[in-house]
N, C-alpha and C positions, 0 to 999 in steps of 0.2 A: 529561593524559588525563581525559576525562569518563567516569564510570561511571554508567549509568542503565539502567533496565528498558526494553527495546524493547517498544512497544505495537503498532506496525504498520510494515510495509515495503511500499512501493509501487514496483514496478519499471516502467520506461518505456524507450521507444526514442525518441531525439530526432528529432522531425519539425519541419517548418517551423512548424506551429502551436505546438508546445512551445517552440521557439526564440523565438517572438514573446511567448508567455505568460511564460516564465521567462528574462528578459533576461540574468540572471546566468550562464546556460548557453550564451550566444551564441558563446563562443569554441570550443565543442566542435563537431566535425564532425557533419553529419547522420548519422542512424542509430546514433549512439553510444548505448550502454545506460547508464542511470543509475537511481539509486534515491533515494527520499525515505524517511528513517527518522524515525518519530515516537517520542519517548521520554517517559517519565514525568518531569515536571519537579518533582514535589513535594519532592524532596530537594535540588534545585538552586537554586531561586529562593525569594524571601522570601514570607511569607504575604500581604503586600500585593500583590505581583505576581500570585500565584495568585488573589486576590480580584478584581483588576482584569480579568483575562482569563477569569474563571470561565464566562461565557457561551460563549466560544470552546471552552473545554475541554469543557463539556457537549455542545456541538454535535459535536465530534470523537468523544466517547465514544458519542453516539447513532449517528453514522455508522459506527463500528466494529461496534456491535451489529447494525445493519441489514445490514451486509455479512456478519457471521457468520451471521445467520439465513438470508440468501440462499444462502450456501455450504452450510449444513446442509440446506436444502430441495433444492438441486441434488444433493446426495449421496444423498438419499432417492430421487430420481427416477432417478439413474444410479449404482447401487452399483459400487464399484471392484472388487469380487470377481468380477464377471462381465466377462470381457474377450473380445471378439470377435476372432477371428484368421481372416484370409482368406488362403488359399494359392492362387495361381494357377499351374497347371501348363501349360506350353507344349508342344505335341506336336511 
């Protein structure tokens, strides 16, 4: 078992495009739901490996930060505490 801090989880539904892009998922039926989980590798790999992939790690960190900022901006525009409820009464 691998124990690591989860940094991000991305959920997807398998489409034809995803099947082409992620060939290792080609055995799954279309419309299957799957997730990619990004974990913190600092405790799992050597310092040399972390150094070799440092640019990719920085890019992923930047991506997560941008996504977080977008979500925070969206929450400011559409606060969760205001919920619109529409009731339709048929005579």
